[in-house]
C-alpha positions in Angstrom: -35.5 17.9 14.2 -38.1 17.8 11.4 -35.3 18.6 9.0 -33.0 16.0 10.5 -35.6 13.2 10.3 -35.5 12.8 6.5 -31.7 12.9 6.5 -31.7 10.0 9.1 -34.0 8.1 6.9 -31.7 8.6 4.0 -28.7 7.4 6.1 -30.7 4.4 7.2 -31.2 3.3 3.5 -27.7 4.2 2.5 -25.7 1.0 2.3 -28.3 -0.9 4.4 -28.4 -3.9 2.1 -24.6 -4.0 1.7 -24.1 -3.6 5.4 -26.3 -6.6 6.2 -24.7 -8.6 3.5 -21.2 -7.6 4.7 -22.1 -8.7 8.3 -23.5 -12.0 7.0 -20.4 -12.7 4.9 -18.0 -11.8 7.6 -19.8 -14.0 10.1 -19.6 -16.9 7.7 -15.9 -16.4 7.0 -15.0 -16.2 10.7 -17.1 -19.3 11.3 -15.1 -21.1 8.6 -11.8 -20.0 10.2 -13.1 -21.3 13.5 -14.1 -24.7 12.1 -10.8 -25.0 10.2 -8.9 -24.2 13.4 -10.9 -26.8 15.3 -10.4 -29.4 12.6 -6.7 -28.9 11.9 -5.4 -26.9 14.9 -6.2 -26.1 18.4 -8.9 -23.7 19.7 -6.6 -22.0 22.2 -7.5 -18.4 21.3 -10.5 -16.3 20.2 -11.2 -16.4 16.5 -14.1 -13.9 16.5 -11.8 -11.1 17.6 -10.5 -10.9 14.0 -13.9 -9.6 12.9 -13.4 -6.3 14.7 -11.0 -4.8 12.2 -13.1 -5.6 9.0 -16.1 -4.0 10.7 -14.2 -0.8 11.5 -12.7 -0.6 8.0 -16.1 -1.1 6.4 -17.5 1.8 8.4 -14.4 3.8 7.6 -15.1 3.4 3.9 -18.8 4.1 4.5 -17.8 7.4 6.2 -15.7 8.4 3.2 -18.5 7.8 0.7 -21.3 9.4 2.7 -20.5 13.1 2.0 -19.9 12.7 -1.7 -22.9 10.4 -2.2 -25.5 12.1 0.1 -24.6 15.7 0.7 -25.4 17.3 -2.6 -28.7 15.5 -3.3 -29.9 16.3 0.3 -29.0 20.0 0.1 -30.7 20.1 -3.3 -33.8 19.0 -1.6 -33.6 21.8 1.0 -31.6 20.0 3.8 -29.1 22.3 5.6 -25.5 21.4 6.2 -26.3 21.7 9.9 -29.0 19.1 9.6 -26.7 16.8 7.6 -24.0 17.2 10.3 -26.5 16.4 13.1 -27.8 13.4 11.3 -24.3 12.2 10.6 -23.5 12.4 14.3 -26.6 10.4 15.2 -25.8 7.9 12.5 -22.3 7.6 13.9 -23.5 6.8 17.3 -26.1 4.3 16.1 -23.7 2.5 13.7 -21.0 2.4 16.4 -23.4 0.9 18.9 -24.6 -1.6 16.2 -21.0 -2.6 15.6 -20.5 -3.1 19.4 -23.6 -5.2 19.7 -22.6 -7.3 16.6 -19.2 -8.1 18.3 -20.9 -8.9 21.6 -23.3 -11.4 20.0 -20.4 -12.9 18.1 -18.4 -13.4 21.3 -21.4 -14.9 23.0 -21.8 -17.4 20.2 -18.1 -18.2 20.2 -18.0 -18.8 24.0 -20.9 -21.2 23.6 -19.2 -23.1 20.8 -15.9 -23.2 22.6 -17.5 -24.5 25.7 -19.1 -27.3 23.7 -15.7 -28.5 22.3 -13.5 -27.6 25.2 -11.7 -24.6 23.5 -10.2 -21.5 25.1 -11.1 -18.0 23.8 -7.9 -16.4 25.1 -6.8 -13.0 23.7 -3.5 -12.6 21.9 -3.4 -8.8 21.8 -4.2 -6.0 24.3 -7.9 -5.0 24.7 -10.0 -3.0 27.0 -11.3 -6.3 28.3 -9.3 -9.2 29.8 -11.7 -11.9 28.7 -14.4 -12.1 26.1 -16.9 -12.6 28.9 -16.6 -8.9 29.9 -19.4 -8.0 27.5 -19.9 -4.4 28.8 -16.2 -3.7 28.0 -16.4 -5.6 24.7 -19.4 -3.3 23.7 -17.6 -0.2 24.8 -14.4 -0.9 23.0 -15.9 -1.9 19.7 -18.6 0.8 19.7 -16.0 3.6 20.3 -13.5 2.1 17.8 -16.1 1.7 15.1 -17.4 5.2 15.7 -13.9 6.6 15.5 -13.2 4.9 12.2 -16.5 6.1 10.8 -15.7 9.7 11.9 -12.2 9.5 10.4 -13.7 8.4 7.1 -16.3 11.1 7.3 -13.7 13.7 7.8 -11.7 12.5 4.8 -14.8 12.5 2.6 -15.7 16.1 3.7 -12.1 17.2 3.2 -12.2 16.1 -0.4 -15.6 17.7 -0.9 -14.4 21.0 0.5 -10.7 21.3 -0.6 -10.5 19.1 -3.7 -8.0 16.3 -4.4 -4.9 18.2 -3.3 -6.2 19.7 -0.1 -8.2 16.5 0.7 -5.1 14.3 0.3 -3.1 16.6 2.5 -5.9 16.4 5.1 -6.0 12.6 5.2 -3.5 12.2 8.1 -5.1 14.8 10.4 -8.5 13.1 9.6 -7.1 9.8 11.0 -6.5 11.4 14.5 -9.9 10.3 16.0 -9.3 6.6 15.7 -5.6 7.0 16.5 -6.7 8.8 19.7 -9.2 6.1 20.6 -6.7 3.3 20.1 -4.2 5.3 22.3 -6.7 6.0 25.0 -8.0 2.4 25.2 -4.5 0.9 25.0 -5.3 -1.1 21.9 -3.0 -2.6 19.2 0.1 -4.8 19.1 2.2 -4.6 22.3 5.3 -3.0 20.6 7.8 -1.0 22.7 7.9 1.7 20.1 4.1 2.1 20.0 2.9 4.4 22.9 -0.4 3.7 24.6 -2.1 5.6 27.4 -1.9 3.5 30.6 -5.1 4.9 31.9 -7.8 3.6 34.2 -10.7 2.1 32.2 -13.1 5.0 33.0 -10.6 7.6 32.0 -9.7 5.8 28.8 -13.4 5.5 27.9 -14.0 9.2 28.6 -10.9 10.3 26.5 -12.1 8.0 23.7 -15.6 9.6 23.7 -14.1 13.1 23.7 -11.9 12.1 20.7 -15.0 11.0 18.8 -16.9 14.1 19.8 -14.1 16.4 18.7 -14.0 14.6 15.3 -17.8 15.1 14.9 -17.4 18.8 15.7 -14.5 19.2 13.3 -16.7 17.6 10.6 -19.5 20.1 11.4 -17.0 23.0 11.0 -15.6 21.6 7.7 -19.1 21.1 6.3 -19.9 24.8 6.7 -17.6 25.7 3.8 -18.3 22.8 1.5 -19.4 24.0 -1.9 -22.6 22.2 -2.9 -23.3 22.6 -6.6 -24.0 20.5 -9.6 -21.0 19.8 -11.7 -21.0 21.4 -15.1 -20.9 19.0 -18.0 
């Protein structure tokens, strides 16, 4: 754990300013959309729900960049690949929970605003929750989805580090399996007949989603073992 601690501190500083800035900008943009809808349309559906995808994509990109940006400098300072993998797993859980909390706070603010103007925060696509007031399910869905996107990006980043451009590109599709499995397990996405979803009880869907994220983290740990960490020759 003494080796993992400095890695976690590095993860905490990595992208911290950009993460906070992104959250502030996204909140402002969704707020503008809500105000525009109230001014020129009708508030008959949730606007804050659109923030979920940008949050997940941001963490996906962060996951891709983390191995290339952090791994070699940390190993050069004596950090083991195992410690890097453990710290990555902890960071995934923390950032996933942070994304879930961010969405919960946003929905709470939206519900208060809608109540003040008589709007309705109805949902237009399938979610784990039926209403935005089911905050425990809101937190669970967005935490798991954000963690899955982050793990998928992490696997892609590790794949490029280990196998180079050709092997890394071939490995992109398998690396996307964590968030595809989470979406499937939680029954998310557009209600298209050609798009299968698992019609599972909530508890079973959550368990399957957590297993998918865990398997993704274990796969990343295994891939890290063979990553060559060396300075590039000029």
